Phi, psi and omega in degrees: 000316183284160180296148181302328183297339180284345183293331181255357185281123175262135176293159181296117182290329181293318179290328179295319179295318178302314182296319180296318179297318179295320181298316180293321178297322180297335178272004178089009180270129184279096181251133172262123184254127171253026185269328193288130175266050179215146178300146177271003177280157175278154174301132180306145185302322183299328181284318177297321179297322179296323177294318178298317179299320180298318178295318181296329179277357178082022179278061187238020182255177172305149173240182172305143185305313186269013177117150179292150181304322182298323180285320177299321178295320179295323177295315178301317180295321178297315180297323178291314184293314189265334189235356181066026182254131179263118174227156172252160181308328179290348179266007189237141169229140178249133186230180183276070185089157182292334176299320177293320176304313182294324178291320175304318179298313181301316181294320185282335190250326192263135170260158176306132180093345177296139181261142180236121179278122183237107176305136185242139004295151187226160172296137190302331187279341182302302182295326182294319179295321179299314181296324182301330180258013176087007177279174182238108176285136179239111181286132179240116190293140166245158188258135177300327183295339178261009187074025181063034177294153177301140180246096184301325180295319177296319179297314181300318181293336183273350182289133175231174177300343181267354182292130181238329190220142173242131177266128174238124181230103183212127351303150193256149169250120023255357193273340187076012181293141168248113184293138181292150179299325180297315180295317179298320180297321179293321179293323176299316179298318179298317182297317180293315182297318186260010176060045179259156175259150180238135167249122182253104181273108186245033186298335182257018183311315184293342181254057174254113188264333181233132185077193183235140179294133177233128176272134179299334180290347183274002183272017175128163186297329183292315180284325178301323181290348182245012187237135168257117179265122184247137177212182186204162171271351191300310190275313185292328186245014182052052183238035185304318183284347181283338176058065173232114172238161181209160180212153174227144181180196181304136189301322181296321179290317179301318178297317179298316179296322178294320178297318177300312182300325182298334182261356185245305183238344196062212188284155168296163183306131185300317184293320178296325178297316180293325175298321181292327176302313179294318181303310185284328189264335185279190180301143185254015185297325183297329181298313180295324179295314179298317181298321179297319179292319177298323179297318178297317180294325179304311182294321180298311185287323180292317177301316182293319180295319181291345177272351181280137178299132176079004182238140173220154183209125175287153181286116176289148182261353181198186183060202177222048179233144169250130179249091191271136176278119183245016182295339177293348179266346184295139180093347179280145185270139176276125183304136175079354183248337184073003181264146176256149177288128185245345183189186185293329177296318179296317181297316180297317179295320179298314182293325179293317183284316189261339179247349186055044177234129181259124175231168180256126179299145181286344185308314183286349176265001178100005178217108181285352180275357189233167167225149180256133175238127174273129176258030174275054178212171189293155178301324180296316180291324176299313181299315181293320179299318178296320179296318179296316179298317180299316180297318180293315182297325180291348175282341186293000000 
């Protein structure tokens, strides 16, 4: 009965872990969740106040499909201020979260059979969105020993006559990798040389702890003309539920994405758009405060993970994820079950049952040797979660 495309579609594992943790809590079970990819901070008051003002002024009707002019202008100002990129409002589209932005791109750009190079480990939705429109995701390995930095030689080797798009995600989900400027520059050269398009997902830009965030689109007019830069209000401003993502790029592509959006969702919520104007245009001090707190938690969780038997974790340079290698636990027997741990799904299930800690298996991110932990939670919960994991692992 269902469409054939649903046969290969995997539901979001990150959202599934979040839902499972909530379900167990509702039953009175004390679960610590490292699953959520969202800040635990509240949306800053100035942004909520802007939403209230918008409602009071009656800004509660349909808006332009691709975003109100004021928000497009604010997006252009943000790209100029933070990234040195010049765009005009006609080069911008605002969508219902950056995930929606990326799906609009897939629909507007990809034909069945087109190949998309996705550095691996990858965010779970990249390959799934490509498959939904009949494209072919091609995983391109990055090495843990480099902090999962982009590998231009591997990307170059993966290019075929069917390659159309390269995904760049820095800082990255799930690894927290910040791609080096040298690697990005080489990928920019490859894209121009081989006539490839690049989507640069920069949603975690504000959470760059080591080095400086660099957009691949800033390496000159040729690569800028082939790049869609995607960002969001979700991570930097703790606005995950407001669902505002945005992108800037070649005008013809932006128009095509806007046309797709016009037939699927129409405009993002009007009130959320006015809140986003304030988020992008107002004082940015809360962003730095949140980033400072995430940086402290980053060191706490990585130190703790590396102290666990059979677990190791490279220091992420950005975002708020630890991508821990748990292959040292494989082959160990779970007490009372006679079963041995064989992969990341087993490790995640073991930790949920025996430590009451929820993590996301690495399998859906392209690496069964790892698990992803979000440290977008309090230092106290991080500490307790690590202690619980340690106690459970020592039972093996």
